[in-house]
C-alpha positions as CSV (number, residue, x, y, z in Angstrom):
1,M,49.4,236.5,259.1
2,R,50.8,234.0,261.5
3,P,54.2,232.5,260.5
4,I,54.0,229.1,258.9
5,V,56.2,226.0,259.4
6,F,56.0,223.7,256.4
7,Y,57.0,220.1,257.0
8,D,57.0,216.9,254.9
9,A,53.8,214.9,255.6
10,E,55.5,211.7,254.4
11,C,58.4,211.8,256.8
12,N,57.8,210.5,260.3
13,F,61.0,212.2,261.6
14,C,59.9,215.5,260.1
15,K,56.4,215.1,261.7
16,S,58.0,214.3,265.1
17,I,60.1,217.4,265.0
18,A,57.1,219.6,263.8
19,A,54.8,218.2,266.5
20,S,57.5,218.9,269.2
21,L,57.8,222.5,267.9
22,A,54.0,222.8,267.9
23,T,53.9,221.7,271.5
24,W,56.6,224.2,272.4
25,D,54.5,226.9,270.7
26,R,52.0,227.0,273.6
27,G,50.7,230.4,272.5
28,R,49.9,229.2,269.0
29,R,51.9,231.9,267.4
30,L,52.9,229.6,264.5
31,R,50.9,227.7,262.0
32,F,52.0,224.2,260.9
33,A,51.2,222.9,257.4
34,T,52.4,220.1,255.1
35,I,54.5,220.8,252.1
36,Q,52.3,218.6,250.1
37,G,49.0,220.3,251.1
38,P,47.0,223.1,249.6
39,L,48.8,225.8,251.6
40,G,52.1,224.3,250.6
41,D,51.1,224.5,246.9
42,E,50.1,228.1,247.4
43,R,53.2,229.3,249.3
44,L,55.8,226.9,247.9
45,G,54.5,226.5,244.4
46,D,57.4,228.4,242.8
47,L,59.9,225.7,244.0
48,P,60.6,222.6,242.0
49,P,59.2,219.5,243.8
50,E,62.6,218.2,244.8
51,R,63.5,221.5,246.4
52,R,60.2,221.6,248.2
53,L,60.9,218.3,249.8
54,A,64.6,218.8,250.4
55,S,64.0,220.7,253.7
56,F,61.4,222.4,255.8
57,H,60.3,225.9,255.1
58,F,59.4,228.9,257.3
59,V,57.3,231.8,256.1
60,D,57.3,234.8,258.4
61,E,54.6,237.4,259.1
62,E,55.7,239.4,256.1
63,G,55.6,236.5,253.7
64,R,59.4,236.0,253.5
65,R,60.4,232.4,253.1
66,T,63.5,230.7,254.4
67,S,64.4,227.1,254.1
68,G,66.6,224.5,255.8
69,G,69.2,225.7,258.3
70,A,68.5,229.3,257.4
71,A,65.0,228.9,258.6
72,L,65.9,227.8,262.1
73,A,66.9,231.2,263.6
74,P,63.7,233.0,262.6
75,L,61.6,230.0,263.7
76,F,63.2,229.8,267.2
77,D,63.0,233.6,267.5
78,R,59.2,233.2,267.6
79,L,59.0,230.3,270.1
80,P,58.6,231.1,273.9
81,G,62.1,231.3,275.3
82,G,63.7,230.6,271.9
83,A,65.1,234.0,271.1
84,A,68.6,233.2,272.6
85,L,68.7,230.0,270.6
86,G,67.6,231.9,267.5
87,T,70.3,234.5,268.0
88,G,72.9,231.8,268.4
89,L,71.8,229.9,265.3
90,G,71.8,233.2,263.4
91,A,75.4,233.9,264.3
92,A,76.7,230.8,262.6
93,P,74.6,230.3,259.4
94,G,77.1,228.2,257.5
95,A,77.6,225.7,260.3
96,V,73.9,225.6,261.1
97,D,73.0,224.9,257.4
98,R,75.6,222.1,257.2
99,G,74.3,220.5,260.4
100,Y,70.7,220.9,259.3
101,H,71.5,219.1,255.9
102,L,73.4,216.4,257.7
103,I,70.3,215.6,259.6
104,A,67.8,216.2,256.7
105,D,69.9,214.0,254.4
106,N,69.7,211.2,256.9
107,R,66.1,211.6,258.0
108,I,64.9,208.2,256.8
109,P,67.5,206.3,258.9
110,L,66.9,208.7,261.8
111,S,63.2,208.1,261.6
112,R,63.8,204.4,262.4
113,L,65.1,205.5,265.8
114,V,61.9,207.3,266.7
115,P,59.6,205.0,268.7
116,G,56.4,204.1,267.0
117,A,54.3,205.5,269.8
118,F,56.0,208.9,269.4
119,K,55.4,208.8,265.7
120,R,51.7,208.1,266.3
121,W,51.5,210.9,268.9
122,A,53.2,213.3,266.4
123,G,50.8,212.5,263.6
124,D,47.8,212.9,265.9
125,A,49.1,216.1,267.5
126,L,49.7,217.8,264.1
127,E,46.2,216.7,262.9
128,R,44.7,218.3,265.9
129,R,46.8,221.4,265.5
130,E,45.9,221.9,261.9
131,A,42.2,221.4,262.4
């Protein structure tokens, strides 16, 4: 099974980040899916809805799920050239999680800073990737 990155389909900031990661993943090692979609229901169905949408989730090849800041190290480990970044993120899990939640908790105001053209590109790129 390919690892899966789950992102919030309703969040333009989240889609922009997911589309950027999908572009980085030139070898298509990762699968990208929405938290609200059928695969999200299947893989995240044991989480209450508010926990599902509180952060992104990463499911590795073995089916292990990590969420939020804890998911960044294993995610970057699987991107081309991302292993060093993954190792660095894994070395400071508390700080990474706090930083992640600072951004996640402010994603709506941050989304306002993302240009409309980039948001449209991100939505289109993810639709093509998921097809």
